[in-house]
Each structure stands twice: as structure tokens, then as C-alpha cells.
C-alpha positions, 0 to 999 in steps of 0.5 A, spaced: 372 785 722 372 791 726 368 791 732 362 795 733 362 801 737 358 801 744 351 804 744 351 809 748 346 809 754 339 812 754 336 817 759 337 814 766 330 817 769 327 813 763 331 806 765 328 807 772 321 808 770 321 802 766 324 798 771 320 800 777 314 799 773 316 792 771 318 791 778 311 793 780 307 789 775 311 783 778 310 784 785 303 785 784 302 778 780 306 775 786 302 778 791 295 776 787 298 769 787 300 769 794 293 771 796 290 765 791 295 760 794 292 762 801 285 762 799 286 755 796 289 752 802 283 755 807 276 753 806 271 759 805 266 758 810 261 762 806 254 761 804 256 757 797 260 752 802 253 751 806 250 749 799 256 744 798 255 741 805 247 740 804 248 737 797 251 731 800 246 730 806 240 730 801 237 723 800 230 720 799 227 716 805 223 709 804 217 713 802 220 717 797 220 724 801 226 728 801 230 727 808 237 730 811 242 726 814 249 728 818 255 728 814 262 729 817 262 735 812 255 738 815 257 736 822 264 740 821 261 746 818 255 747 823 260 746 829 263 752 826 257 756 824 252 754 829 246 758 826 247 754 819 240 753 815 239 751 809 232 749 805 232 743 799 226 743 794 225 738 788 221 739 782 215 737 785 215 743 791 217 738 796 222 741 801 226 739 807 229 744 812 235 744 817 236 750 822 232 756 823 231 759 816 231 767 817 224 770 816 226 773 809 227 766 806 221 763 809 215 761 804 214 760 797 220 760 793 216 764 787 216 762 780 223 766 778 227 762 784 223 756 782 227 756 775 234 759 777 240 755 777 244 759 781 244 766 785 247 770 791 242 773 795 244 779 799 241 786 801 242 794 800 246 799 804 243 800 811 240 792 811 244 787 815 240 781 814 243 775 813 245 773 806 244 766 802 246 762 796 241 758 791 243 753 787 240 747 783 244 741 784 244 733 783 244 729 789 242 722 791 235 725 791 236 727 784 235 734 781 234 739 787 234 747 789 238 748 795 238 755 798 242 756 805 247 760 808 251 761 815 246 765 818 251 771 820 249 778 819 253 783 815 253 790 816 253 794 810 251 801 814 255 807 811 259 803 806 260 802 799 261 795 796 264 795 789 263 788 786 266 785 780 262 779 778 265 774 773 262 767 771 266 761 769 261 755 766 264 748 767 261 742 766 258 739 772 264 734 775 269 736 769 275 731 770 281 732 766 287 737 767 286 740 760 279 742 763 282 745 769 288 748 765 283 752 762 280 754 768 286 757 771 288 761 765 281 764 765 282 766 772 289 769 771 286 773 765 281 775 769 285 777 775 290 781 771 285 785 767 281 786 773 286 787 778 293 788 775 292 792 769 289 798 772 294 798 778 300 798 774 297 803 769 295 808 775 302 806 779 306 807 772 303 814 771 305 816 778 312 813 777 313 817 770 312 823 773 316 822 780 322 819 777 324 825 773 323 829 779 327 824 783 332 823 779 333 831 777 334 832 785 339 826 786 343 828 781 343 835 782 350 835 785 353 832 778 352 838 775 356 842 780 361 836 779 361 837 771 362 845 771 368 844 775 370 839 770 370 844 765 375 848 768 380 843 768 385 844 763 393 845 762 393 852 766 389 849 772 391 843 774 390 844 781 382 843 780 379 837 783 372 835 783 367 836 789 364 830 792 360 833 797 353 833 793 355 827 789 350 821 790 353 815 794 353 811 788 357 815 784 362 818 789 367 812 788 368 814 780 369 822 782 374 820 787 377 815 783 377 821 777 381 826 783 386 821 784 387 820 777 388 828 776 393 828 782 397 822 778 397 827 772 399 833 776 405 829 779 407 827 772 406 834 769 410 837 775 416 832 774 416 833 766 416 840 767 422 840 772 426 835 767 425 840 762 427 846 766 433 843 768 435 840 762 434 847 759 438 850 764 443 845 764 444 846 756 446 853 757 452 853 760 455 848 754 452 852 749 455 858 752 462 855 752 461 852 745 459 859 742 465 863 746 470 857 743 467 858 736 468 866 736 475 865 737 476 861 731 479 864 725 474 867 720 471 862 715 464 860 712 464 854 716 465 858 723 459 863 721 455 857 719 456 854 726 455 860 730 449 861 727 447 854 729 449 855 736 445 861 736 439 857 734 441 852 739 441 857 745 435 861 743 431 854 743 434 853 750 431 860 752 425 859 749 424 852 753 426 856 759 421 861 758 415 856 757 417 853 764 417 860 767 409 861 765 408 855 770 410 860 775 406 866 773 401 866 779 399 874 780 398 879 774 398 886 775 396 892 772 400 894 766 400 900 761 399 896 754 401 902 750 408 903 755 409 896 754 409 896 747 413 902 746 418 899 750 419 893 745 419 897 739 424 901 742 428 895 743 427 892 737 428 898 732 435 897 731 435 890 729 428 892 724 432 897 721 439 893 720 434 888 717 432 893 712 425 895 715 421 901 717 418 900 724 412 904 726 408 904 732 401 906 732 397 906 739 389 908 739 390 911 746 395 914 750 394 909 755 391 902 755 390 898 762 390 891 762 392 886 767 398 881 766 405 879 767 409 884 764 416 880 762 411 875 759 407 880 755 414 883 753 417 876 750 410 875 747 410 881 743 418 881 741 417 874 739 412 877 734 416 883 732 422 877 730 417 873 726 416 879 722 423 881 721 425 874 719 419 873 714 417 880 712 421 880 706 426 885 708 423 890 706 417 895 707 414 897 714 413 893 720 407 896 724 406 895 732 399 897 733 395 898 740 388 899 740 383 901 746 380 894 747 386 891 749 389 888 743 396 889 740 397 887 733 404 886 729 403 887 721 408 886 716 408 887 708 411 880 706 408 874 703 403 873 709 401 866 712 397 861 707 390 860 709 391 853 711 397 854 715 395 859 719 392 854 725 399 850 725 404 856 725 403 856 733 404 848 734 411 847 737 417 846 733 413 848 726 416 852 721 413 855 715 419 855 711 423 849 713 430 853 712 428 858 717 433 860 722 428 860 728 427 855 733 420 853 732 418 855 739 417 863 738 409 863 736 407 857 740 410 861 746 406 867 744 400 862 744 401 860 751 402 867 754 396 869 750 392 863 754 395 865 760 392 871 760 385 868 758 386 871 751 388 869 744 392 870 738 390 869 731 394 871 724 390 874 718 392 878 712 393 885 712 390 890 706 396 889 702 397 882 703 402 881 709 401 878 715 398 881 721 399 877 728 394 880 733 394 878 741 387 879 744 387 881 752 382 884 756 382 891 758 382 893 765 377 898 767 379 899 774 386 901 772 384 906 767 385 914 769 379 918 771 379 923 765 380 920 757 387 920 755 388 924 748 389 919 742 397 918 741 400 920 734 403 914 730 410 914 730 415 912 725 422 909 726 427 909 721 
């Protein structure tokens, strides 16, 4: 059973939005819970508390009239609120009064108030008169109305009051945990709907807007780090990721990557030195073996052995050429036409001896490029040698230089099959298994082109042969002031 692939993480700022909103909601709920708990542990000395204290103080005397007695609860409340007052009225209109009743509440209750079960009485803006609470209660004197207050005035001048009034009806003297559970649930729902939800919506909207901005600014340094990371390749091993603009939380990861790059650099350097030393050490025994074979009497075995040793010597030289590429640090202005002409002149005897004509076709008399002359000559020589080996021993091998800074080597052989064109540049790959090549020539060409920030490709010619093209960059600063005349093609036979 195969393991399921890890699901890629989502966007960072959306994860932050979700987490922050959830934390805000939990924080608000905890704060409301704390407020409710604090309120539960502290008696609220307000108008409603006066009514409750008065209920326990009402009774009827021997004559059946309403009377008031001092109870511990009433005494404690009066000590805290010296201006406390209340009026008790039964169904017949008989009243009992305690304390100094404010002028607004003196006199008859009125038809409406006489039939009211409960009410909170207060005044509008700019009026700081005392407030009161009215409630119909069952007492020792029967069902009565109690109107009372603390007598304290609340200044409402220059203020705006927003009240959310919610009422929960509970059976008088309700008992049982189920009833109080319903009360608690109702209160919780009321608090969530009236307080938590609006606050979470407002804070959530602000978070959704602010979080992407904060994340974008906080992670801006990572973009620079990512751009530097894209520059790292086999030819730029010294590149390190910058940490100056990276967030502190991400810095250990970037530093660990830099340390890993250092270890890779050290390992690559050791491998390169080993390969260079091995190739260099092979040259001496190969040369000795080749000399000894040449001293043997002529025979078919001697000829085959000399070919094998020659191939081994070529392989050692190409390995050294690959290692030399690592030490190319400075490019100089070169004339690509002159460089190609020099290679053509050197390779002409070999091509002609193999049965080919060798043509040189520059578009201009001079094409300036930046590069390393030795490595570019090596790359072009390898392409001409490849054409000599695989061109069918007939026709013309053409070396052409165009004005864009590219050079082509074309032959009239069978060409390279479409499905093999990407693989011919791999190391030790041979299109024909019995080829006498070492399998590194075209790979060396590709590496040289890469070092020059160029590319090499292979296509078909008009008559079906192979066309290898190295594309470099023309160096405009090195071009002559006057446009040169186009050079005439030259054929070597």
C-alpha cells in the first residue's frame, strides 16, 4: 500500500486570518465570561436590588394594613445607600412608604402603572433625576406593587445611551437544574448574538484586510532570497542566500541551506580535484603504453591496440578539458570569425584525408563575442571532429558564422534522429555503439556553451545531414566603428 503524498500547505496569510479570527472569538468569549463571573460575585446595588430588599420587609399588621419591618438585607442596603426609598401599594390602593420619595414618584400611580407587572423608569438626555424600578411581587402581605430606587441621580448630559433590552421569563420561585440550565443557555445565546458576533465580524473584516499586507511586508525579504536561490547552479556554486531581510523565524532555515551549500561546494571541489588528478596521472602511463605499442612489429592486433590507446588518451584529455572549465573566470573580447577560421585551417588536413571538402562561410568579416578562446576553439574542433566521424565520409563539411554570434557545423551525412537529439550531449553517450569516440566530445561542447551563457542544439540540414549550432552573445562594445564587408565563402579541398 503506497503512502499518501503530503498535502501542500495553503496560503500563509489565509491561515493567519483564520487563526487570528478564532483567537479573537475565544478571547472575547473568555472576557465576557469573566465579566459575568465578576458580576455574579458582586451584588448590584441598583434599583432592582431595592425592590428585592423591600419585598422581604413588607407585612400586614394586626389591623390588616401594610407595614414595613427592618430586615438585615434592607438595613445593609440602606447603610450603603442612605437615600434609598420605596413605596409599597396593594390592590386596594393602600400604600406604605420608606425613605424620601423623589418628587417625580409622589402621588397616584396612575391607571397604567397600577396594572403593570414590572418597569424601569428613567428620563431622557439632559435630565439627571433619580431613576426607579417597579415590580409586582408576592410578599407576606400578599400581591403588591413595589416602586423603589437608590435615590442617586445619574447625569446623562451630553451622552448617548444604547440599550439592548432582552427579557427572559422565568416561573416565580423556579426550582431545578433544568430551569437554570435553560436560563444560562438563553443568556449565553443573547451575549453571543448581541456582543460576540458583531465584534468578531468587525475584527474579522479588519484582519482579512490587514493580514495580507502584514504578511507581504514581513516576507518581502524571502523574495530576494528566492531570486538568489534561482541563480544557484553547477557553474555558480559560490552563491549564498542573503539573510539580512529574512524574518527571524525563517533565518535558521536559510542559514541551514547556506551551510548545506557550503558542504556541497566542498564535496564538488574534492570531486573535481580527484577527477583532474586522475586524468592527469593517466596521461603518463597512456603515453608510455602508446610508445611501446608503436615499437611493436606491424600487425592487425597492433593497429587495434593503438586505436584503443588513442581513444583512452582522448578520454583523459577530455576529462582534463572538463575540469579546466571550472577555472575560467574572465572572458575577453574575441573575433568569432577569426577563431572559426583558425579551427577550419587546423582541421582541413584531417577532413580532406577522410574524404570531405571543408567550407567556411562567415556572414561578416568580423563578429565580436566575449569568451574564452581556448575553450571555444575546443568546442568547435569537437563539432568538426564529430562531423568527420559521422558524416558518411563524403560531401562537404561547412563551418558557418552568422552575425548574431552563432557558429554552425553542417555535414551531409545521415543526421541525428529526432528522439536522439537531446541525448547526444549526455556524457559517454554514443549514437553508434561501435564509434571510436570517447563519448565526451559533445558533452564538452554543451558545457562550454553553458559557461558562455549560450546553448548548443542539433537539427537537420536542407539535404538531411546534421547541423550543430552554438549560440553565443554578440559583444556590441567590441564591434568596429564601420560596418565590415561580408566575407566571401571559402572552400578547402
